[in-house]
C-alpha positions as CSV (number, residue, x, y, z in Angstrom):
1,M,0.0,0.0,0.0
2,S,1.4,3.5,-0.9
3,K,2.5,6.0,1.7
4,K,-0.1,8.4,0.3
5,L,-2.9,5.9,1.1
6,K,-1.6,5.5,4.6
7,T,-1.9,9.2,5.3
8,L,-5.5,9.3,4.2
9,P,-8.2,10.1,6.8
10,R,-8.7,6.4,7.4
11,K,-11.0,6.7,10.3
12,K,-13.3,9.1,8.4
13,I,-13.3,6.8,5.3
14,N,-14.1,3.8,7.4
15,S,-16.9,5.7,9.2
16,V,-18.4,6.9,5.9
17,L,-18.2,3.4,4.3
18,K,-19.8,1.8,7.3
19,E,-22.7,4.2,6.9
20,V,-22.9,3.6,3.2
21,L,-23.2,-0.2,3.7
22,K,-26.2,0.4,5.9
23,K,-27.9,2.4,3.2
24,V,-27.0,0.2,0.2
25,E,-28.0,-3.1,1.8
26,P,-31.5,-4.1,0.4
27,S,-34.0,-4.5,3.1
28,K,-35.2,-8.0,4.2
29,E,-38.7,-7.0,2.9
30,D,-37.3,-6.2,-0.5
31,I,-35.3,-9.4,-0.7
32,E,-38.2,-11.5,0.4
33,L,-40.5,-9.9,-2.1
34,I,-38.0,-10.5,-4.9
35,E,-37.3,-14.1,-3.9
36,N,-41.0,-15.0,-3.5
37,S,-41.9,-13.3,-6.9
38,L,-39.0,-15.1,-8.6
39,K,-39.9,-18.5,-7.2
40,E,-43.5,-18.2,-8.4
41,F,-42.5,-16.9,-11.8
42,L,-39.7,-19.5,-12.3
43,E,-42.1,-22.3,-11.5
44,K,-44.5,-21.0,-14.2
45,L,-41.8,-20.5,-16.8
46,K,-40.2,-23.9,-16.3
47,K,-43.6,-25.6,-16.5
48,K,-44.3,-23.7,-19.8
49,L,-41.0,-24.7,-21.3
50,K,-41.6,-28.3,-20.4
51,S,-45.1,-28.3,-21.8
52,L,-43.8,-26.8,-25.1
53,K,-41.0,-29.5,-25.1
54,I,-38.4,-26.7,-25.3
55,D,-35.0,-28.1,-24.3
56,A,-33.8,-25.2,-22.1
57,E,-32.8,-24.6,-18.5
58,V,-33.2,-21.5,-16.4
59,F,-30.8,-19.7,-14.1
60,V,-30.8,-16.4,-12.2
61,G,-27.9,-14.2,-13.1
62,G,-26.6,-10.7,-12.5
63,S,-26.1,-9.0,-9.1
64,F,-28.9,-11.0,-7.4
65,A,-27.2,-14.3,-8.1
66,K,-23.8,-13.1,-7.1
67,N,-25.0,-11.5,-3.8
68,T,-23.8,-8.1,-4.9
69,V,-27.2,-6.4,-5.3
70,I,-27.6,-2.9,-3.9
71,K,-30.7,-1.0,-2.7
72,K,-32.4,0.9,-5.5
73,D,-35.7,2.5,-6.3
74,N,-36.3,-0.2,-8.9
75,Y,-34.9,-3.7,-9.0
76,D,-34.0,-5.6,-12.2
77,V,-33.2,-9.3,-11.9
78,D,-31.6,-11.0,-14.9
79,I,-32.9,-14.5,-15.8
80,F,-31.1,-16.4,-18.5
81,I,-32.8,-19.2,-20.4
82,R,-30.0,-21.5,-21.6
83,F,-31.2,-23.2,-24.8
84,D,-29.6,-26.5,-26.0
85,K,-27.1,-25.9,-28.8
86,K,-29.2,-27.9,-31.2
87,Y,-31.3,-24.7,-31.6
88,K,-30.2,-22.1,-34.1
89,N,-29.0,-18.7,-32.9
90,K,-31.9,-16.8,-34.5
91,E,-34.4,-19.3,-33.2
92,I,-34.0,-19.0,-29.5
93,S,-35.6,-15.5,-29.1
94,N,-38.7,-16.8,-30.9
95,L,-38.8,-19.9,-28.7
96,L,-38.6,-17.7,-25.6
97,A,-41.4,-15.4,-26.9
98,K,-43.5,-18.5,-27.4
99,A,-42.9,-19.6,-23.8
100,L,-43.8,-16.2,-22.4
101,R,-47.1,-15.9,-24.2
102,G,-49.8,-15.2,-21.6
103,F,-47.6,-13.3,-19.2
104,K,-48.9,-9.7,-18.7
105,N,-46.8,-6.5,-18.7
106,L,-44.2,-8.0,-21.1
107,T,-42.1,-5.9,-23.3
108,K,-39.9,-7.1,-26.2
109,I,-36.6,-5.4,-26.5
110,H,-34.7,-5.6,-29.8
111,G,-31.0,-6.3,-29.7
112,S,-28.3,-8.6,-31.1
113,R,-30.8,-11.2,-29.7
114,D,-34.3,-10.0,-28.8
115,Y,-34.9,-10.3,-25.1
116,F,-37.9,-9.4,-22.8
117,K,-38.7,-7.3,-19.8
118,L,-41.4,-8.3,-17.4
119,K,-42.9,-5.9,-14.9
120,I,-43.7,-7.8,-11.7
121,G,-44.6,-4.9,-9.5
122,P,-44.2,-1.1,-9.3
123,T,-40.5,-1.4,-8.4
124,F,-39.5,-4.9,-9.6
125,F,-38.7,-6.0,-13.1
126,I,-37.4,-9.2,-14.6
127,E,-35.2,-9.3,-17.7
128,L,-35.4,-12.6,-19.6
129,I,-32.4,-13.2,-21.8
130,P,-32.1,-16.1,-24.2
131,V,-28.6,-17.7,-24.4
132,K,-27.0,-20.8,-25.8
133,K,-25.8,-23.6,-23.5
134,I,-22.2,-23.9,-24.4
135,K,-19.5,-26.3,-23.2
136,T,-16.5,-24.2,-24.2
137,L,-16.3,-20.4,-24.3
138,K,-15.2,-20.5,-28.0
139,E,-18.8,-21.8,-28.8
140,A,-20.3,-18.5,-27.6
141,E,-22.2,-16.8,-30.4
142,N,-23.2,-13.8,-28.3
143,I,-21.7,-12.0,-25.3
144,T,-24.7,-13.1,-23.2
145,D,-23.7,-16.7,-23.7
146,L,-20.8,-16.0,-21.2
147,S,-23.1,-14.8,-18.4
148,Y,-23.3,-18.3,-16.8
149,S,-19.5,-18.4,-16.6
150,H,-19.5,-14.9,-15.1
151,V,-21.8,-15.9,-12.3
152,K,-19.8,-19.1,-11.6
153,Y,-16.5,-17.2,-11.5
154,I,-17.7,-14.5,-9.1
155,N,-19.4,-17.0,-6.8
156,K,-16.3,-19.1,-6.7
157,K,-13.8,-16.2,-6.2
158,V,-15.6,-13.6,-4.2
159,I,-16.1,-15.3,-0.8
160,S,-14.6,-12.6,1.4
161,K,-17.1,-10.4,3.3
162,K,-14.8,-7.4,2.9
163,V,-14.7,-7.8,-0.9
164,L,-18.5,-8.3,-1.2
165,E,-19.0,-5.2,0.9
166,G,-16.5,-3.4,-1.3
167,I,-18.4,-4.4,-4.5
168,R,-21.7,-3.1,-3.1
169,I,-20.0,0.2,-2.1
170,A,-18.3,0.5,-5.5
171,K,-21.6,0.0,-7.3
172,A,-23.3,2.6,-5.1
173,F,-20.4,5.1,-5.7
174,C,-20.6,4.6,-9.5
175,Y,-24.3,4.8,-9.5
176,A,-24.3,8.1,-7.6
177,N,-21.6,9.5,-9.9
178,K,-23.5,8.4,-13.1
179,C,-20.7,6.0,-14.1
180,Y,-22.6,2.8,-13.6
181,G,-23.6,0.9,-16.7
182,A,-22.2,-0.3,-20.0
183,E,-25.0,1.3,-22.0
184,S,-24.0,3.6,-24.9
185,Y,-25.5,6.7,-23.2
186,I,-23.5,6.0,-20.0
187,Q,-20.3,4.3,-21.2
188,G,-19.3,3.3,-17.7
189,F,-18.6,0.3,-15.5
190,S,-20.8,-2.7,-15.8
191,G,-21.7,-4.6,-12.6
192,Y,-19.5,-7.5,-13.6
193,A,-16.5,-5.2,-14.3
194,L,-16.8,-3.6,-10.8
195,E,-17.0,-7.1,-9.2
196,L,-13.8,-8.0,-11.0
197,L,-12.0,-4.8,-10.1
198,V,-12.8,-4.8,-6.4
199,Y,-11.9,-8.5,-6.2
200,Y,-8.6,-7.7,-8.0
201,Y,-7.6,-4.8,-5.7
202,G,-9.1,-6.3,-2.5
203,S,-11.3,-3.5,-1.3
204,F,-13.2,-0.4,-2.4
205,T,-10.6,2.0,-1.0
206,K,-7.7,0.3,-2.7
207,F,-9.7,0.2,-6.0
208,I,-10.4,3.9,-6.1
209,S,-6.9,4.8,-4.9
210,A,-5.5,2.8,-7.8
211,I,-7.8,4.5,-10.3
212,T,-6.5,7.9,-9.3
213,K,-3.0,6.8,-10.3
214,I,-3.8,5.6,-13.8
215,T,-2.3,8.0,-16.4
216,D,-1.9,5.6,-19.3
217,K,-3.7,2.7,-20.9
218,T,-3.7,0.0,-18.3
219,V,-4.2,-3.8,-18.8
220,I,-5.5,-5.8,-15.9
221,D,-5.2,-9.6,-16.3
222,I,-6.5,-11.1,-13.1
223,E,-5.8,-14.7,-14.1
224,K,-2.5,-13.9,-15.9
225,Q,-3.8,-15.4,-19.2
226,F,-1.3,-13.3,-21.2
227,K,2.5,-13.1,-21.0
228,N,2.5,-9.3,-20.8
229,K,0.6,-6.2,-21.7
230,Q,1.8,-6.1,-25.4
231,V,0.6,-9.7,-26.1
232,A,-2.8,-8.9,-24.5
233,L,-3.3,-5.8,-26.7
234,M,-2.3,-7.7,-29.8
235,D,-4.7,-10.6,-29.1
236,I,-7.9,-8.6,-28.4
237,N,-10.0,-7.1,-31.2
238,T,-8.7,-3.5,-31.9
239,A,-12.3,-2.1,-31.7
240,K,-12.5,-3.3,-28.1
241,L,-9.3,-1.5,-27.0
242,D,-10.5,2.1,-26.9
243,S,-11.2,2.0,-23.1
244,P,-8.6,3.6,-20.7
245,I,-8.5,0.2,-18.8
246,V,-8.4,-3.1,-20.6
247,L,-9.8,-5.6,-18.2
248,I,-9.2,-9.2,-19.4
249,D,-12.3,-11.2,-18.8
250,P,-11.0,-14.1,-16.6
251,T,-13.6,-16.4,-18.1
252,Y,-12.7,-15.6,-21.7
253,K,-9.3,-14.0,-22.4
254,H,-10.2,-12.5,-25.8
255,R,-12.7,-10.2,-24.2
256,N,-12.2,-6.8,-22.6
257,A,-14.8,-6.5,-19.8
258,L,-14.4,-2.7,-19.8
259,A,-14.7,-2.2,-23.6
260,A,-17.7,0.2,-23.0
261,L,-15.8,2.5,-20.7
262,S,-15.2,5.9,-22.4
263,D,-12.4,8.4,-21.6
264,E,-15.0,11.0,-20.6
265,T,-16.7,8.7,-18.1
266,F,-13.4,7.5,-16.7
267,D,-12.1,11.0,-16.2
268,K,-15.3,11.9,-14.4
269,F,-15.0,8.9,-12.2
270,K,-11.3,9.6,-11.5
271,I,-12.2,13.1,-10.3
272,A,-15.0,11.7,-8.0
273,C,-12.4,9.2,-6.6
274,K,-9.9,11.9,-5.8
275,K,-12.6,14.1,-4.2
276,F,-13.7,11.2,-2.0
277,L,-10.2,10.3,-0.9
278,R,-9.4,13.9,0.0
279,N,-12.6,14.6,1.9
280,P,-14.8,11.4,2.4
281,S,-18.5,12.2,2.7
282,I,-21.7,10.2,2.6
283,K,-22.9,12.8,-0.1
284,D,-20.4,11.1,-2.5
285,F,-22.9,8.2,-2.6
286,E,-26.0,10.2,-3.1
287,I,-27.3,11.1,-6.6
288,E,-27.0,14.9,-6.9
289,K,-30.4,16.3,-7.9
290,I,-30.2,19.1,-10.5
291,D,-32.1,22.1,-9.2
292,L,-33.2,23.7,-12.5
293,D,-35.0,26.5,-10.7
294,K,-31.8,27.4,-8.9
295,I,-29.8,27.2,-12.1
296,K,-32.3,29.3,-13.9
297,A,-32.3,31.9,-11.1
298,N,-28.5,32.1,-11.1
299,A,-28.5,32.5,-14.8
300,K,-30.9,35.4,-14.6
301,K,-28.9,37.0,-11.9
302,K,-25.7,36.9,-14.1
303,K,-27.7,38.0,-17.1
304,Y,-27.1,34.7,-18.9
305,E,-29.8,32.9,-20.9
306,F,-31.3,29.7,-19.7
307,M,-33.0,27.2,-22.0
308,L,-34.6,23.8,-21.3
309,I,-35.8,21.6,-24.1
310,E,-37.3,18.1,-24.4
311,V,-36.2,15.9,-27.2
312,K,-37.9,12.8,-28.4
313,T,-36.6,9.9,-30.5
314,N,-38.5,7.3,-32.6
315,K,-36.1,4.6,-31.5
316,Q,-36.7,1.8,-28.9
317,E,-36.5,2.9,-25.3
318,G,-33.4,1.9,-23.4
319,D,-29.9,1.7,-24.7
320,V,-30.8,2.5,-28.3
321,A,-33.0,5.6,-27.5
322,G,-30.5,6.8,-24.9
323,S,-27.6,6.6,-27.2
324,K,-29.4,8.5,-30.0
325,L,-30.6,11.2,-27.6
326,L,-27.1,11.6,-26.2
327,K,-25.6,11.8,-29.7
328,F,-28.0,14.5,-30.6
329,Y,-27.3,16.4,-27.4
330,R,-23.6,16.4,-28.2
331,H,-24.3,17.5,-31.8
332,L,-26.6,20.4,-30.7
333,S,-24.0,21.4,-28.0
334,Y,-21.4,21.7,-30.7
335,E,-23.6,23.9,-32.9
336,V,-24.5,26.1,-29.9
337,E,-20.9,26.6,-29.0
338,D,-20.2,28.3,-32.3
339,F,-22.3,31.3,-31.3
340,F,-22.5,31.2,-27.5
341,H,-20.3,30.7,-24.4
342,V,-21.8,27.7,-22.7
343,K,-21.5,28.3,-18.9
344,K,-23.4,25.2,-17.9
345,K,-25.3,22.4,-19.6
346,G,-26.9,19.0,-18.8
347,F,-28.4,15.9,-20.2
348,N,-31.1,13.8,-18.5
349,Y,-32.4,10.7,-20.1
350,S,-35.8,9.5,-18.8
351,G,-35.2,5.8,-19.7
352,K,-38.1,6.0,-22.2
353,K,-38.1,7.8,-25.6
354,S,-37.2,11.3,-24.5
355,A,-34.5,13.3,-22.8
356,R,-34.2,16.8,-21.4
357,Y,-31.3,19.2,-22.2
358,F,-30.6,22.4,-20.4
359,F,-28.2,25.2,-21.4
360,V,-26.9,28.3,-19.6
361,V,-25.2,30.6,-22.1
362,K,-23.9,34.0,-22.9
363,D,-23.7,35.2,-26.5
364,K,-20.3,35.8,-28.0
365,G,-21.3,39.3,-29.2
366,E,-19.5,38.9,-32.5
367,I,-18.0,35.9,-34.3
368,I,-15.6,35.7,-37.2
369,Q,-16.3,33.1,-39.8
370,A,-13.5,31.9,-42.2
371,G,-14.5,31.7,-45.9
372,P,-12.9,30.3,-49.0
373,Y,-9.4,31.2,-50.2
374,L,-9.1,34.4,-52.2
375,K,-7.9,32.6,-55.3
376,D,-11.3,30.8,-55.5
377,K,-13.0,33.8,-57.0
378,K,-16.3,32.1,-57.7
379,H,-16.9,31.0,-54.1
380,V,-15.5,34.3,-52.7
381,D,-18.2,36.1,-54.6
382,K,-20.9,33.8,-53.2
383,F,-19.5,34.3,-49.7
384,K,-19.6,38.1,-50.1
385,K,-23.2,38.0,-51.3
386,K,-24.1,35.9,-48.2
387,H,-22.3,38.0,-45.7
388,K,-22.5,41.8,-45.3
389,K,-19.2,42.5,-43.4
390,T,-16.2,40.8,-44.9
391,F,-12.4,41.2,-44.7
392,K,-9.3,39.5,-46.0
393,D,-6.7,37.8,-43.8
394,K,-4.0,35.2,-44.5
395,G,-5.2,34.6,-48.0
396,R,-8.8,34.0,-47.1
397,I,-12.0,35.9,-47.0
398,H,-13.6,36.3,-43.6
399,S,-16.9,37.7,-42.3
400,K,-17.9,39.3,-39.0
401,K,-21.3,38.5,-37.6
402,K,-23.0,40.1,-34.7
403,I,-24.9,37.8,-32.3
404,N,-28.2,39.7,-32.0
405,F,-30.4,36.7,-31.4
406,T,-31.2,34.6,-28.4
407,L,-30.3,30.9,-27.9
408,K,-34.0,30.1,-28.3
409,D,-34.1,32.0,-31.6
410,F,-31.0,30.1,-32.7
411,V,-32.4,26.7,-31.9
412,N,-35.7,27.5,-33.6
413,T,-33.9,28.6,-36.8
414,W,-31.4,25.7,-36.6
415,K,-34.4,23.3,-36.3
416,I,-36.0,24.7,-39.4
417,N,-32.8,24.6,-41.5
418,N,-31.8,21.1,-40.4
419,K,-35.0,19.1,-40.7
420,K,-33.3,16.4,-42.8
421,K,-30.4,16.1,-40.4
422,I,-32.6,15.9,-37.4
423,R,-34.7,13.2,-39.1
424,E,-31.6,11.2,-40.0
425,M,-30.5,11.3,-36.4
426,N,-33.8,9.6,-35.5
427,I,-35.2,12.7,-33.6
428,S,-38.9,12.9,-33.8
429,G,-39.6,15.9,-31.6
430,L,-38.0,19.0,-30.1
431,K,-39.8,21.4,-27.9
432,F,-39.0,24.1,-25.3
433,V,-40.1,23.4,-21.7
């Protein structure tokens, strides 16, 4: 352990983490409700599979199966239906759909393999994922086929109470800092990745302390499946190496368990880790609620413009919709920054088919736009016709444009002029709130 870690306010950290554990531990009532509902549902599903003569077995996966679940407003339990390998890859989603006929509150979710979400109660959902029963990991046709081996590995390795507690704390910390989830609109740490990382480092504190020291691409190979870092990086698909940490899946060495982690999310997480280690607080484990009224009032006080918009997509809710809405948010932010100084902004995805964006801006007063090179007379003449104030600089024509419009005016005009682009980005609605 480093000298720096030894000098940390250890007593304060331990005190905070003790309090966090009390808060993240699901209540006995919650666990009992989930267990009873699961038992009843699994009995019905197994009976249905048997009556349809579908050769498949059912197992509970995810955090619930690995005893690493944390208290949430809504619980999701993953149930994997392992189909015999005699069935074709494209066939198993349809077979599962057949077995689930008659169940109410069922939603089909499209993916590399279609899966299903079942609402059991106001705060409890079951995700039903079809997978292939494989003997060797090389037989996997989809990443979800590895889920069974993930549960087996964690249950075998993570037996220490300290590590289990560290995993729950790490999940709560990531969740509060909006870094939890491998979805495209989060690009963070999956539950499995956090389980592996806390197991590897030995505790939550050691894990986040190590994160703060990472400055270059890091390879973590828990089971030492590769000779060295270079060999590992050569073996894994290049498309899966963009993450700042390459975490070799101990159950399948050709997979990076942190492939979804973006530099942006990692940097945000690293800042949160440093902040906690400097001044540990229970607030670091609480989701910060954005007070839009306060932000709006502060903007008015400083004579900035505040804008809140709601954007809708025609894509399927969840990862697909979230990623489309985030992509559009980034694109719109880029367009806004050409004309305004963005003082504050935010993205909030509802989990359905819409998201809200807010911006606090100050106009740039005047902007200079570079035009074509002077030798390109044809385009220079067109540029002059389009722009009133022009001047020459470094062999190009330039224009000066006064910003005499509000952000709301700008977005309205941009919306009209970019209808095709908005449609191509799968955005079906944009309105001011």
